[in-house]
Structure formats: C-alpha cells, structure tokens
C-alpha positions as CSV (number, residue, x, y, z in Angstrom):
1,M,32.9,72.1,96.1
2,K,34.3,71.7,99.5
3,T,37.6,73.2,100.4
4,R,39.6,70.0,100.9
5,R,38.2,68.5,97.7
6,R,39.2,71.7,95.8
7,A,42.6,71.5,97.4
8,R,43.1,68.0,96.2
9,R,42.1,68.9,92.7
10,V,44.6,71.8,92.6
11,T,47.2,69.4,93.9
12,L,46.6,66.9,91.2
13,E,46.7,69.6,88.6
14,T,50.0,71.0,90.0
15,L,51.6,67.6,90.2
16,Y,50.5,66.7,86.6
17,E,52.1,69.9,85.3
18,Y,55.2,69.3,87.3
19,D,55.5,65.8,85.9
20,I,54.8,66.7,82.3
21,A,56.4,70.2,81.9
22,N,58.9,70.1,84.9
23,H,57.9,73.6,85.9
24,P,58.7,74.6,89.5
25,P,55.9,73.2,91.7
26,G,55.7,76.3,93.9
27,E,55.1,78.5,90.9
28,I,52.6,76.1,89.5
29,L,50.7,75.9,92.7
30,Q,50.7,79.7,93.1
31,Q,49.3,80.1,89.6
32,R,46.6,77.5,90.2
33,L,45.6,79.2,93.4
34,E,45.4,82.6,91.6
35,D,43.1,81.0,89.0
36,Q,41.1,79.0,91.7
37,P,41.2,81.0,94.9
38,M,40.3,79.2,98.1
39,E,40.3,79.5,101.9
40,K,43.7,79.6,103.7
41,A,43.0,76.1,105.1
42,G,42.7,74.8,101.5
43,V,45.8,76.6,100.4
44,D,47.8,75.1,103.3
45,F,46.4,71.6,102.6
46,A,47.3,71.8,98.9
47,A,50.8,73.0,99.7
48,H,51.3,70.2,102.2
49,L,50.1,67.6,99.7
50,V,52.4,68.9,96.9
51,Q,55.4,69.2,99.2
52,G,54.8,65.7,100.7
53,T,54.3,64.1,97.3
54,I,57.5,65.6,95.9
55,E,59.5,64.7,98.9
56,H,58.5,61.1,98.7
57,L,58.5,60.7,94.9
58,E,61.5,58.4,94.8
59,E,60.1,56.1,97.4
60,M,56.7,56.0,95.6
61,D,58.3,55.3,92.3
62,M,60.2,52.4,93.9
63,L,57.1,50.9,95.3
64,I,55.2,51.2,92.1
65,S,58.0,49.6,90.2
66,R,58.1,46.8,92.7
67,Y,54.4,46.0,92.8
68,A,53.5,46.9,89.2
69,P,56.4,45.7,87.0
70,E,54.1,45.3,84.0
71,W,53.6,49.1,84.1
72,P,57.0,50.9,83.6
73,L,57.0,54.3,85.2
74,D,57.8,56.1,81.9
75,Q,54.6,54.7,80.4
76,M,52.4,55.9,83.2
C-alpha cells in the first residue's frame, strides 16, 4: 500500500478512536504508527490530517448539521 494511502488509513483509525473513546489523538496516532510503521512523509501527512481535522471539527459539525438535518450528529 502506498504511503499516503496508509497515512489516510491511520488517520481514519485515529479519528475514530478519538471520537468513540475520547483518547488523546496524539497518543492514539503514536500507537497506530508503532503498530503500522511508515516513512517520515507518511507520518507527517497523517499528523497533519489528524491535527487539521480536530482543529476544524466544530466547523465541519456545523456544516454537516446544516446540510444533513435528517442525520443528527449524535447518530452518525
């Protein structure tokens, strides 16, 4: 699997655990990367995606709520 694809997969796993278990995202990402080592470029990309997603979480939630009112966030 290519590096960026693996980084996106690790990002998704990290964000899922963060959402479900509310563990610190940095610790989750570190554990995932220990379990699934990858090149530095992939590590940096995954960290960038996780950080960016968390920084913009409220904005994304507002947009989802606005454009998908039939799908309450707590049910997603």
